[in-house]
C-alpha positions in Angstrom: -50.9 -154.1 41.8 -50.4 -156.9 39.3 -50.0 -156.0 35.7 -53.1 -156.9 33.5 -52.0 -158.7 30.4 -54.2 -159.0 27.3 -53.5 -162.6 26.5 -54.7 -162.5 22.9 -52.6 -159.4 22.1 -49.6 -161.2 23.7 -50.2 -164.3 21.5 -50.4 -162.0 18.4 -47.1 -160.4 19.4 -45.5 -163.8 19.7 -46.9 -164.9 16.3 -45.6 -161.7 14.7 -42.2 -162.5 16.3 -42.4 -165.9 14.6 -42.9 -164.2 11.2 -40.0 -161.9 11.9 -37.7 -164.7 12.8 -38.7 -166.6 9.7 -38.1 -163.5 7.5 -34.7 -162.8 9.0 -33.3 -166.3 9.9 -35.6 -169.0 8.4 -38.1 -171.4 10.0 -35.3 -173.7 11.4 -34.4 -170.8 13.7 -37.9 -170.5 15.1 -36.8 -171.9 18.5 -38.6 -171.0 21.7 -35.5 -169.0 22.7 -35.3 -167.1 19.4 -39.0 -166.3 19.2 -39.1 -165.3 22.9 -36.1 -162.9 22.4 -37.8 -161.4 19.3 -41.1 -160.9 21.2 -39.2 -159.5 24.3 -40.4 -162.3 26.5 -38.8 -165.0 28.6 -38.8 -168.6 27.3 -41.1 -169.5 30.3 -43.6 -166.9 29.2 -43.6 -168.4 25.7 -44.3 -171.9 27.1 -47.3 -170.4 29.1 -48.9 -169.3 25.8 -47.7 -172.1 23.6 -46.6 -175.3 25.4 -45.7 -177.0 22.1 -44.0 -175.6 19.0 -46.8 -176.9 16.7 -49.3 -174.9 18.7 -47.3 -171.8 18.1 -47.1 -172.5 14.4 -50.8 -173.3 14.1 -51.7 -170.1 15.9 -49.3 -168.1 13.7 -50.9 -169.7 10.5 -54.4 -168.9 11.8 -53.4 -165.3 12.4 -52.3 -165.0 8.8 -55.7 -166.3 7.7 -57.5 -164.0 10.1 -55.6 -161.0 9.0 -56.3 -161.7 5.3 -60.0 -162.3 6.1 -60.2 -159.0 8.1 -58.6 -157.0 5.3 -61.1 -158.5 2.8 -64.0 -157.8 5.1 -62.9 -154.2 5.5 -62.6 -153.6 1.8 -65.0 -151.2 -0.1 -66.0 -152.5 -3.5 -67.0 -149.7 -5.8 -65.5 -150.7 -9.1 -66.5 -153.0 -11.9 -66.9 -156.7 -10.9 -63.4 -157.4 -12.5 -61.8 -154.5 -10.6 -63.4 -155.6 -7.4 -62.3 -159.2 -7.8 -58.7 -158.0 -8.7 -58.6 -155.9 -5.5 -59.8 -158.9 -3.5 -57.1 -161.1 -5.0 -54.5 -158.5 -4.2 -55.1 -159.3 -0.5 -53.6 -162.7 -1.2 -50.4 -161.2 -2.6 -47.3 -160.0 -0.7 -47.6 -156.5 -2.0 -46.5 -154.7 1.2 -44.3 -155.5 4.2 -47.1 -156.9 6.4 -48.4 -159.2 3.7 -44.8 -160.2 2.8 -44.1 -161.4 6.3 -47.4 -163.2 6.4 -46.7 -164.9 3.0 -43.1 -165.9 4.0 -44.5 -167.5 7.1 -47.2 -169.2 5.1 -44.8 -170.8 2.7 -42.4 -171.8 5.6 -45.3 -173.4 7.4 -46.5 -175.1 4.3 -43.1 -176.7 3.8 -43.0 -177.8 7.4 -46.5 -179.2 7.2 -45.2 -181.8 4.7 -43.4 -183.5 7.6 -45.5 -182.3 10.6 -48.9 -184.1 10.8 -50.2 -181.6 13.3 -49.9 -178.8 10.6 -51.4 -180.8 7.7 -55.1 -180.2 8.4 -54.6 -176.5 8.7 -52.6 -176.3 5.5 -55.4 -178.2 3.8 -58.0 -175.8 5.3 -56.2 -172.7 4.2 -55.5 -174.0 0.7 -59.2 -174.8 0.4 -60.0 -171.2 1.5 -57.8 -169.7 -1.2 -59.3 -172.1 -3.8 -62.8 -171.2 -2.6 -62.0 -167.5 -3.0 -60.8 -168.1 -6.6 -63.9 -170.1 -7.4 -66.1 -167.4 -6.0 -64.2 -164.8 -8.1 -64.7 -166.8 -11.3 -68.4 -167.4 -10.5 -69.0 -163.7 -9.8 -67.4 -162.7 -13.1 -69.2 -165.4 -15.1 -72.6 -164.4 -13.5 -72.2 -160.6 -13.8 -70.9 -160.8 -17.4 -73.5 -163.4 -18.3 -70.9 -165.2 -20.3 -71.7 -168.7 -21.4 -69.5 -171.7 -22.2 -67.1 -171.0 -19.3 -65.9 -174.1 -17.4 -66.0 -172.7 -13.9 -63.9 -175.5 -12.4 -61.2 -175.3 -15.1 -61.1 -171.5 -14.7 -60.9 -171.8 -11.0 -57.9 -174.0 -11.3 -56.3 -171.5 -13.7 -56.9 -168.6 -11.3 -55.8 -170.6 -8.3 -52.5 -171.5 -10.0 -52.1 -167.9 -11.2 -52.6 -166.4 -7.8 -50.4 -169.0 -6.0 -47.7 -168.6 -8.6 -47.7 -164.8 -8.6 -47.5 -164.8 -4.8 -44.6 -167.2 -4.7 -42.7 -165.3 -7.4 -43.2 -162.1 -5.5 -41.5 -163.7 -2.5 -38.8 -165.4 -4.5 -38.0 -162.8 -7.2 -39.4 -159.4 -6.0 -37.0 -157.5 -8.2 -38.6 -159.1 -11.3 -42.2 -159.0 -10.4 -43.7 -155.7 -9.5 -47.2 -154.8 -8.2 -47.8 -153.1 -11.5 -46.9 -156.3 -13.4 -49.2 -158.3 -11.1 -52.0 -155.9 -11.8 -51.5 -156.3 -15.6 -51.3 -160.1 -15.4 -54.4 -160.4 -13.2 -56.4 -157.8 -15.2 -55.5 -159.7 -18.4 -56.7 -163.0 -17.0 -59.9 -161.5 -15.5 -60.7 -159.9 -18.9 -60.7 -163.3 -20.5 -63.7 -164.2 -18.3 -65.7 -161.1 -19.3 
């Protein structure tokens, strides 16, 4: 009897293999052969799921976005508006091994998208999603705190830069920037909007 394969699970397994290769060896080592080996598949099987490397990268980037979205959708918000926003923003930070792999892959793909036209639209879409999350966070705080005189667009840019910078520094200098420090920095910024 032929083996029944869940194709979506297999594609996720391959995408996770991409993340692991990037983490261990860098994006330049994300060859079909290396990713297939990491996923425990043949190179031919890989080509069945992803005929072109850009398709593999696009799927891997979309999986990062979908996982973040799922984590956010599964959150329970029972704190103050600022605490809830902070918890939401934590989902964009590489604070555990899973999110670290996702973030490393995201930054590698972002760099590759500068020279790969097939990746540029997805990079733009994902960046706009993060910007939109930051804008929603600012709008929620301004509305719930009934604070006037806040320039929402300016504060969105501040928060977007803060979130992006903290995430990058967590990847580049994890020994310097701890989860507790990120909590303090985000809480301090969010208090300024209350």
